[in-house]
VOGU-3710 file (C-alpha; in Angstrom, 3 decimals, decimal comma):
1> xxxxxxxxxx> -45,872/150,390/69,726  -44,363/148,414/67,137  -44,439/151,413/64,890  -42,681/153,544/67,663  -40,296/150,618/67,785  -39,234/150,947/64,407  -39,054/154,899/64,175  -36,494/154,280/67,061  -34,484/151,713/65,004  -34,760/153,996/61,905
11> xxxxxxxxxx> -33,191/156,858/64,324  -30,428/154,395/65,734  -29,911/153,620/61,679  -29,944/157,187/60,731  -27,624/158,214/63,268  -24,822/155,479/62,919  -24,730/156,646/59,503  -23,976/160,018/59,801  -21,151/159,149/62,478  -17,841/158,452/60,955
21> xxxxxxxxxx> -16,710/155,183/62,179  -19,954/153,659/63,082  -21,283/151,233/60,765  -24,766/151,083/60,266  -25,314/148,117/58,619  -23,817/146,384/62,055  -26,614/148,551/63,907  -28,952/146,933/61,403  -27,758/143,860/62,083  -27,902/143,920/66,154
31> xxxxxxxxxx> -31,702/145,459/65,688  -32,652/142,527/63,571  -33,645/144,293/60,254  -30,478/143,837/58,448  -32,083/140,786/56,197  -35,354/143,431/55,555  -33,025/146,465/54,381  -31,345/144,132/51,964  -35,023/142,616/50,534  -35,716/146,223/50,148
41> xxxxxxxxxx> -32,418/147,319/48,481  -32,433/144,541/46,117  -36,054/145,715/44,905  -37,611/142,646/45,936  -41,209/143,699/45,211  -42,867/140,830/47,078  -41,154/141,629/50,177  -41,249/145,584/49,473  -44,928/145,071/49,657  -44,917/142,794/52,804
51> xxxxxxxxxx> -42,736/145,565/54,525  -44,083/148,539/53,051  -45,357/149,692/56,713  -42,222/149,229/58,158  -40,500/151,033/55,211  -42,427/153,940/55,954  -41,633/154,220/59,790  -38,248/153,049/59,903  -37,868/155,859/56,747  -39,107/158,356/59,337
61> xxxxxxxxxx> -36,740/157,683/62,342  -33,790/157,545/59,918  -34,533/161,018/58,337  -35,055/162,406/61,981  -31,490/160,703/63,104  -29,945/162,006/60,152  -30,972/165,485/60,832  -30,573/165,493/64,474  -26,928/164,020/64,395  -25,434/166,098/61,128
71> xxxxxxxxxx> -26,693/169,673/63,149  -24,406/168,412/66,389  -21,370/167,363/64,314  -21,872/170,221/62,058  -21,114/172,752/65,080  -18,470/170,250/66,728  -16,547/170,187/63,032  -17,190/174,244/63,178  -15,715/174,825/66,826  -13,280/172,119/67,865
81> xxxxxxxxxx> -12,031/170,549/64,540  -9,137/169,081/65,643  -10,549/167,387/68,697  -13,670/166,013/66,809  -11,061/164,856/63,982  -8,950/162,844/66,402  -11,888/161,433/68,161  -12,925/160,102/64,810  -9,473/158,773/63,954  -9,583/157,216/67,375
91> xxxxxxxxxx> -12,842/155,049/66,417  -12,119/154,335/63,035  -8,548/152,863/64,185  -10,581/150,901/66,815  -12,684/149,532/63,871  -9,847/147,896/62,430  -9,518/144,308/64,591  -13,104/144,001/64,504  -13,540/144,181/60,360  -10,080/141,791/60,435
101> xxxxxxxxxx> -12,331/139,714/62,834  -15,192/139,488/60,267  -12,599/138,882/57,292  -10,519/136,349/58,851  -11,483/133,594/61,497  -10,259/130,323/62,336  -12,628/128,537/59,701  -11,318/130,842/56,880  -7,406/131,517/57,599  -6,286/134,156/55,499
111> xxxxxxxxxx> -5,778/133,470/51,838  -2,323/134,552/50,140  -4,305/135,298/46,988  -6,561/138,023/49,110  -3,474/140,090/50,440  -3,705/141,670/46,807  -7,198/143,385/47,161  -5,492/144,815/50,843  -2,598/146,010/49,181  -4,905/147,612/46,591
121> xxxxxxxxxx> -6,991/149,250/48,956  -3,939/150,375/50,875  -2,077/151,605/47,775  -5,732/153,632/46,589  -6,000/155,838/49,672  -2,128/156,643/50,235  -1,282/157,114/46,480  -2,964/160,778/46,925  -0,399/161,694/49,747  2,610/161,280/47,045
131> xxxxxxxxxx> 0,976/162,912/44,021  -0,585/165,736/45,972  -0,364/166,967/49,270  -3,315/164,463/50,023  -6,499/164,117/49,631  -8,629/167,164/49,783  -11,395/167,884/51,992  -14,672/170,077/49,527  -14,996/173,192/51,440  -18,834/173,829/52,808
141> xxxxxxxxxx> -18,681/176,810/51,097  -18,490/175,463/47,573  -20,953/176,539/45,040  -23,326/173,902/42,968  -20,982/173,925/39,977  -22,114/171,153/37,182  -18,194/169,219/38,198  -18,496/169,132/41,991  -22,421/168,251/42,022  -21,013/164,872/39,796
151> xxxxxxxxxx> -18,183/164,627/41,975  -20,606/164,189/45,218  -23,560/162,089/43,297  -20,030/159,731/43,252  -18,973/160,259/46,843  -22,600/159,361/47,757  -22,750/156,623/45,466  -19,687/155,109/47,291  -21,000/155,942/50,486  -23,975/154,572/50,238
161> xxxxxxxxxx> -22,779/151,183/49,282  -20,686/151,118/52,041  -23,250/152,219/54,314  -24,954/148,740/54,126  -21,873/146,685/54,624  -21,561/145,298/58,223  -18,353/146,504/60,028  -18,075/149,557/57,791  -19,148/153,299/57,926  -20,630/154,905/55,139
171> xxxxxxxxxx> -20,168/158,297/56,787  -15,944/157,406/57,338  -15,969/156,162/53,514  -17,581/159,837/52,799  -14,920/161,232/54,975  -11,648/159,732/53,890  -13,109/161,068/50,143  -13,358/164,330/51,198  -17,157/165,175/50,637  -18,367/164,705/54,282
181> xxxxxxxxxx> -18,305/168,400/55,202  -19,997/169,569/52,872  -23,085/166,656/52,774  -23,380/167,388/56,472  -23,477/171,187/55,682  -25,541/169,947/52,983  -28,213/168,559/55,476  -28,064/171,041/57,882  -28,206/174,283/55,735  -31,003/172,428/53,444
191> xxxxxxxxxx> -28,896/173,358/50,612  -31,483/171,590/48,049  -28,962/171,388/44,849  -26,585/169,551/46,670  -29,276/167,451/48,499  -31,135/166,438/45,443  -27,913/165,103/43,958  -26,670/163,861/46,783  -30,071/161,871/47,087  -29,811/160,767/43,769
201> xxxxxxxxxx> -26,064/158,898/43,958  -27,121/157,463/47,623  -30,485/155,968/46,339  -28,299/154,480/43,253  -25,535/153,385/45,844  -27,868/151,610/47,979  -29,824/149,597/45,078  -27,053/148,875/42,973  -24,823/148,247/46,638  -27,445/145,894/47,774
211> xxxxxxxxxx> -27,144/143,474/44,916  -23,151/143,995/44,392  -22,650/143,959/48,030  -24,624/140,599/48,323  -22,878/138,947/45,299  -19,220/140,059/46,754  -19,522/138,806/50,183  -21,220/135,680/49,129  -18,891/134,649/46,503  -15,418/136,816/47,575
221> xxxxxxxxxx> -15,976/137,155/51,412  -12,356/137,629/52,642  -10,992/139,455/49,436  -13,718/142,242/49,904  -13,456/142,933/53,671  -9,543/142,950/53,240  -9,863/145,399/50,310  -11,969/147,347/52,963  -9,363/147,138/55,622  -6,551/148,326/52,976
231> xxxxxxxxxx> -8,796/151,305/52,128  -9,197/152,015/55,902  -5,784/151,746/57,066  -4,461/153,776/54,273  -6,791/156,649/54,692  -6,000/157,206/58,469  -3,315/159,460/57,030  -5,902/161,542/55,579  -8,131/161,643/58,661  -6,028/162,969/61,372
241> xxxxxxxxxx> -5,848/166,679/61,192  -1,952/166,741/60,731  -1,884/170,362/59,321  -3,563/171,790/62,144  -2,584/169,485/65,304  -0,303/171,221/68,015  -0,030/170,478/71,661  -2,655/173,366/72,820  -5,553/172,703/74,634  -7,094/171,502/71,574
251> xxxxxxxxxx> -4,767/169,147/70,808  -4,470/168,004/74,344  -7,953/167,311/74,426  -7,983/165,443/70,835  -5,445/162,870/72,067  -7,486/161,923/75,109  -10,530/161,815/72,585  -8,452/159,739/70,303  -7,890/157,409/73,096  -11,470/157,083/73,992
261> xxxxxxxxxx> -12,746/156,575/70,337  -10,361/153,394/70,423  -12,760/151,839/72,570  -16,053/152,954/70,687  -15,746/149,877/68,366  -15,484/147,603/71,277  -18,025/148,852/73,571  -20,584/148,579/70,169  -19,603/144,945/70,185  -20,076/144,318/73,980
271> xxxxxxxxxx> -23,776/146,225/73,305  -24,764/144,333/70,067  -23,767/141,209/72,060  -26,191/142,269/75,103  -28,875/143,418/72,993  -28,801/139,953/70,920  -28,996/137,914/73,948  -31,897/140,054/75,553  -33,715/139,239/71,980  -33,348/135,718/72,363
//
Protein backbone atom coordinates (compact mmCIF):
# COMPACT_ATOMS: atom_id res chain seq x y z
CA UNK A 1 0.00 0.00 0.00
CA UNK A 2 2.89 2.36 0.82
CA UNK A 3 4.33 1.86 -2.67
CA UNK A 4 0.96 2.63 -4.28
CA UNK A 5 0.72 5.84 -2.25
CA UNK A 6 4.22 6.84 -3.38
CA UNK A 7 3.25 6.18 -7.02
CA UNK A 8 0.15 8.40 -6.54
CA UNK A 9 2.27 11.12 -4.91
CA UNK A 10 4.68 10.93 -7.84
CA UNK A 11 1.78 11.20 -10.30
CA UNK A 12 0.45 14.32 -8.53
CA UNK A 13 3.97 15.81 -8.58
CA UNK A 14 4.35 15.01 -12.29
CA UNK A 15 0.95 16.42 -13.23
CA UNK A 16 1.63 19.59 -11.19
CA UNK A 17 4.93 20.14 -12.99
CA UNK A 18 3.38 19.85 -16.46
CA UNK A 19 0.57 22.38 -15.76
CA UNK A 20 1.71 26.03 -16.09
CA UNK A 21 0.99 28.00 -12.91
CA UNK A 22 0.86 24.95 -10.64
CA UNK A 23 3.92 24.49 -8.42
CA UNK A 24 5.40 21.01 -8.18
CA UNK A 25 7.49 22.24 -5.24
CA UNK A 26 4.35 23.31 -3.40
CA UNK A 27 2.70 19.94 -4.05
CA UNK A 28 5.84 18.22 -2.73
CA UNK A 29 5.59 20.28 0.47
CA UNK A 30 1.88 19.46 0.80
CA UNK A 31 2.55 15.74 0.34
CA UNK A 32 5.48 15.93 2.79
CA UNK A 33 8.11 14.65 0.35
CA UNK A 34 9.92 17.95 -0.35
CA UNK A 35 12.79 17.31 2.09
CA UNK A 36 13.34 13.82 0.64
CA UNK A 37 13.45 15.25 -2.89
CA UNK A 38 15.96 17.95 -1.88
CA UNK A 39 18.14 15.34 -0.10
CA UNK A 40 18.18 13.30 -3.32
CA UNK A 41 18.88 16.31 -5.57
CA UNK A 42 21.77 17.52 -3.41
CA UNK A 43 23.35 14.07 -4.03
CA UNK A 44 23.34 13.05 -0.37
CA UNK A 45 24.23 9.42 -1.13
CA UNK A 46 23.35 8.25 2.38
CA UNK A 47 19.85 9.68 1.94
CA UNK A 48 19.60 8.31 -1.60
CA UNK A 49 20.37 4.82 -0.29
CA UNK A 50 17.79 5.19 2.47
CA UNK A 51 15.12 6.43 0.01
CA UNK A 52 16.00 4.18 -2.95
CA UNK A 53 12.67 2.29 -2.96
CA UNK A 54 10.79 5.59 -2.56
CA UNK A 55 12.71 7.05 -5.53
CA UNK A 56 11.71 4.12 -7.77
CA UNK A 57 7.98 4.22 -7.04
CA UNK A 58 7.75 8.02 -6.83
CA UNK A 59 9.61 8.23 -10.15
CA UNK A 60 7.23 5.79 -11.82
CA UNK A 61 4.27 7.90 -10.69
CA UNK A 62 5.93 11.14 -11.87
CA UNK A 63 6.56 9.73 -15.37
CA UNK A 64 2.96 8.47 -15.64
CA UNK A 65 1.61 11.84 -14.45
CA UNK A 66 3.75 13.84 -16.89
CA UNK A 67 2.81 11.62 -19.85
CA UNK A 68 -0.93 11.74 -19.16
CA UNK A 69 -1.09 15.49 -18.48
CA UNK A 70 1.11 16.30 -21.50
CA UNK A 71 -1.20 14.42 -23.87
CA UNK A 72 -4.30 16.24 -22.60
CA UNK A 73 -2.68 19.68 -22.63
CA UNK A 74 -1.22 19.24 -26.12
CA UNK A 75 -4.74 18.67 -27.50
CA UNK A 76 -6.10 21.66 -25.61
CA UNK A 77 -3.40 23.97 -27.00
CA UNK A 78 -3.99 22.74 -30.55
CA UNK A 79 -7.81 22.95 -30.48
CA UNK A 80 -8.49 25.75 -27.99
CA UNK A 81 -5.32 27.83 -27.85
CA UNK A 82 -6.84 31.17 -26.74
CA UNK A 83 -9.06 29.81 -23.90
CA UNK A 84 -6.28 27.52 -22.66
CA UNK A 85 -3.66 30.30 -22.71
CA UNK A 86 -6.07 32.69 -20.97
CA UNK A 87 -6.85 30.12 -18.28
CA UNK A 88 -3.15 29.78 -17.52
CA UNK A 89 -2.82 33.57 -17.55
CA UNK A 90 -5.47 33.63 -14.81
CA UNK A 91 -3.69 30.90 -12.83
CA UNK A 92 -0.40 32.79 -13.02
CA UNK A 93 -2.07 36.06 -11.97
CA UNK A 94 -3.79 34.28 -9.08
CA UNK A 95 -0.46 32.89 -7.86
CA UNK A 96 1.12 36.34 -7.48
CA UNK A 97 -0.36 37.14 -4.02
CA UNK A 98 0.70 33.76 -2.67
CA UNK A 99 4.29 34.16 -3.87
CA UNK A 100 4.33 37.68 -2.40
CA UNK A 101 3.03 36.25 0.89
CA UNK A 102 5.97 33.81 0.99
CA UNK A 103 8.45 36.66 0.44
CA UNK A 104 6.91 39.32 2.71
CA UNK A 105 5.45 38.55 6.13
CA UNK A 106 4.86 40.43 9.38
CA UNK A 107 8.13 39.00 10.69
CA UNK A 108 10.02 39.88 7.49
CA UNK A 109 8.70 43.17 6.05
CA UNK A 110 9.95 44.12 2.62
CA UNK A 111 13.51 45.47 2.57
CA UNK A 112 14.29 48.34 0.21
CA UNK A 113 17.37 46.57 -1.14
CA UNK A 114 15.20 43.67 -2.29
CA UNK A 115 13.20 45.94 -4.60
CA UNK A 116 16.24 45.80 -6.90
CA UNK A 117 15.95 42.07 -7.74
CA UNK A 118 12.19 42.54 -8.20
CA UNK A 119 12.72 45.34 -10.75
CA UNK A 120 15.50 43.39 -12.46
CA UNK A 121 13.25 40.36 -12.79
CA UNK A 122 10.47 42.43 -14.37
CA UNK A 123 12.86 44.22 -16.73
CA UNK A 124 14.40 40.96 -17.94
CA UNK A 125 11.02 39.67 -19.13
CA UNK A 126 9.64 43.01 -20.36
CA UNK A 127 12.76 43.94 -22.37
CA UNK A 128 12.02 41.63 -25.33
CA UNK A 129 8.69 43.43 -25.85
CA UNK A 130 10.60 46.63 -26.63
CA UNK A 131 13.47 45.20 -28.66
CA UNK A 132 11.42 42.76 -30.78
CA UNK A 133 7.89 41.46 -31.18
CA UNK A 134 8.11 39.90 -27.74
CA UNK A 135 9.18 36.49 -26.58
CA UNK A 136 8.95 33.99 -29.40
CA UNK A 137 7.32 30.64 -28.83
CA UNK A 138 9.33 27.91 -30.53
CA UNK A 139 7.11 26.12 -33.10
CA UNK A 140 6.26 22.49 -32.32
CA UNK A 141 7.32 21.38 -35.80
CA UNK A 142 10.87 22.76 -35.42
CA UNK A 143 13.72 20.56 -36.60
CA UNK A 144 16.31 19.53 -33.96
CA UNK A 145 19.20 21.75 -35.04
CA UNK A 146 22.28 22.04 -32.80
CA UNK A 147 21.41 25.60 -31.75
CA UNK A 148 17.80 24.70 -30.93
CA UNK A 149 18.86 21.63 -28.93
CA UNK A 150 21.24 23.80 -26.89
CA UNK A 151 18.47 26.37 -26.33
CA UNK A 152 16.01 23.66 -25.18
CA UNK A 153 18.61 22.16 -22.85
CA UNK A 154 19.14 25.61 -21.28
CA UNK A 155 15.37 26.21 -21.04
CA UNK A 156 14.83 22.85 -19.32
CA UNK A 157 17.74 23.57 -16.97
CA UNK A 158 16.10 26.86 -15.91
CA UNK A 159 12.63 25.28 -15.66
CA UNK A 160 13.98 22.39 -13.56
CA UNK A 161 15.54 24.84 -11.10
CA UNK A 162 12.18 26.65 -10.86
CA UNK A 163 10.34 23.32 -10.51
CA UNK A 164 11.72 22.63 -7.05
CA UNK A 165 10.97 26.09 -5.60
CA UNK A 166 7.73 25.99 -3.57
CA UNK A 167 5.35 28.57 -5.02
CA UNK A 168 6.89 28.60 -8.49
CA UNK A 169 5.88 26.52 -11.52
CA UNK A 170 8.64 25.07 -13.70
CA UNK A 171 6.27 24.60 -16.63
CA UNK A 172 5.13 28.21 -16.24
CA UNK A 173 8.76 29.35 -16.51
CA UNK A 174 9.19 27.14 -19.58
CA UNK A 175 6.06 28.72 -21.09
CA UNK A 176 7.41 32.21 -20.40
CA UNK A 177 10.68 31.27 -22.12
CA UNK A 178 8.76 30.05 -25.17
CA UNK A 179 9.79 26.39 -25.02
CA UNK A 180 6.67 24.87 -23.46
CA UNK A 181 4.74 23.85 -26.63
CA UNK A 182 7.79 22.16 -28.15
CA UNK A 183 8.60 20.36 -24.89
CA UNK A 184 4.98 19.18 -24.65
CA UNK A 185 5.08 17.98 -28.25
CA UNK A 186 8.36 16.15 -27.64
CA UNK A 187 6.79 14.22 -24.75
CA UNK A 188 3.52 13.32 -26.48
CA UNK A 189 5.05 12.50 -29.88
CA UNK A 190 8.19 10.83 -28.48
CA UNK A 191 10.69 13.06 -30.29
CA UNK A 192 13.70 11.24 -28.87
CA UNK A 193 16.37 13.73 -29.94
CA UNK A 194 14.60 16.55 -28.10
CA UNK A 195 13.67 14.25 -25.19
CA UNK A 196 17.27 13.19 -24.57
CA UNK A 197 18.58 16.77 -24.65
CA UNK A 198 15.67 18.00 -22.51
CA UNK A 199 16.32 15.23 -19.99
CA UNK A 200 20.00 16.18 -19.76
CA UNK A 201 19.02 19.83 -19.18
CA UNK A 202 16.32 18.94 -16.64
CA UNK A 203 18.46 16.52 -14.61
CA UNK A 204 21.37 19.00 -14.60
CA UNK A 205 18.98 21.74 -13.50
CA UNK A 206 17.51 19.63 -10.71
CA UNK A 207 20.92 18.68 -9.32
CA UNK A 208 22.45 22.16 -9.64
CA UNK A 209 19.19 23.80 -8.59
CA UNK A 210 18.85 21.65 -5.49
CA UNK A 211 22.07 23.08 -4.09
CA UNK A 212 21.62 26.60 -5.46
CA UNK A 213 18.03 27.02 -4.28
CA UNK A 214 18.85 25.59 -0.87
CA UNK A 215 21.60 28.23 -0.55
CA UNK A 216 19.64 31.15 -2.05
CA UNK A 217 16.50 30.59 0.00
CA UNK A 218 18.51 30.30 3.21
CA UNK A 219 20.72 33.36 2.58
CA UNK A 220 18.52 35.59 0.38
CA UNK A 221 14.98 34.29 0.89
CA UNK A 222 13.07 37.52 0.29
CA UNK A 223 15.29 38.78 -2.53
CA UNK A 224 15.04 35.45 -4.36
CA UNK A 225 11.26 35.33 -4.20
CA UNK A 226 10.88 39.00 -5.16
CA UNK A 227 13.10 38.41 -8.21
CA UNK A 228 10.84 35.50 -9.13
CA UNK A 229 7.81 37.72 -8.61
CA UNK A 230 9.26 40.34 -10.96
CA UNK A 231 9.90 37.70 -13.62
CA UNK A 232 6.32 36.43 -13.34
CA UNK A 233 4.63 39.85 -13.46
CA UNK A 234 6.73 40.99 -16.42
CA UNK A 235 6.12 37.74 -18.28
CA UNK A 236 2.32 37.97 -18.08
CA UNK A 237 2.48 40.22 -21.14
CA UNK A 238 4.03 37.34 -23.09
CA UNK A 239 1.64 34.66 -21.85
CA UNK A 240 -1.62 36.45 -22.66
CA UNK A 241 -2.56 35.74 -26.32
CA UNK A 242 -2.83 39.36 -27.46
CA UNK A 243 -2.32 38.58 -31.16
CA UNK A 244 -4.89 35.75 -31.29
CA UNK A 245 -7.54 37.19 -28.97
CA UNK A 246 -10.87 38.45 -30.32
CA UNK A 247 -14.39 38.73 -28.90
CA UNK A 248 -15.57 35.54 -30.58
CA UNK A 249 -16.72 32.34 -28.90
CA UNK A 250 -13.21 31.30 -27.87
CA UNK A 251 -12.41 34.82 -26.67
CA UNK A 252 -15.50 34.97 -24.43
CA UNK A 253 -14.84 31.46 -23.10
CA UNK A 254 -11.26 32.56 -22.53
CA UNK A 255 -12.38 35.51 -20.37
CA UNK A 256 -14.52 33.17 -18.25
CA UNK A 257 -11.60 30.73 -17.90
CA UNK A 258 -9.18 33.54 -17.04
CA UNK A 259 -11.45 34.54 -14.12
CA UNK A 260 -11.77 30.87 -13.11
CA UNK A 261 -7.98 30.50 -13.25
CA UNK A 262 -7.56 33.29 -10.71
CA UNK A 263 -9.15 31.04 -8.06
CA UNK A 264 -7.00 27.94 -8.74
CA UNK A 265 -4.06 28.96 -6.48
CA UNK A 266 -6.53 29.87 -3.72
CA UNK A 267 -8.24 26.47 -3.98
CA UNK A 268 -4.84 24.75 -3.95
CA UNK A 269 -3.94 26.68 -0.80
CA UNK A 270 -7.15 25.53 0.89
CA UNK A 271 -6.60 21.93 -0.22
CA UNK A 272 -3.04 22.05 1.07
CA UNK A 273 -4.12 23.29 4.50
CA UNK A 274 -6.85 20.64 4.72
CA UNK A 275 -4.43 17.91 3.66
CA UNK A 276 -1.88 19.04 6.26
CA UNK A 277 -4.51 19.03 9.05
CA UNK A 278 -5.65 15.52 8.13
CA UNK A 279 -2.04 14.29 8.21
CA UNK A 280 -1.50 15.57 11.78
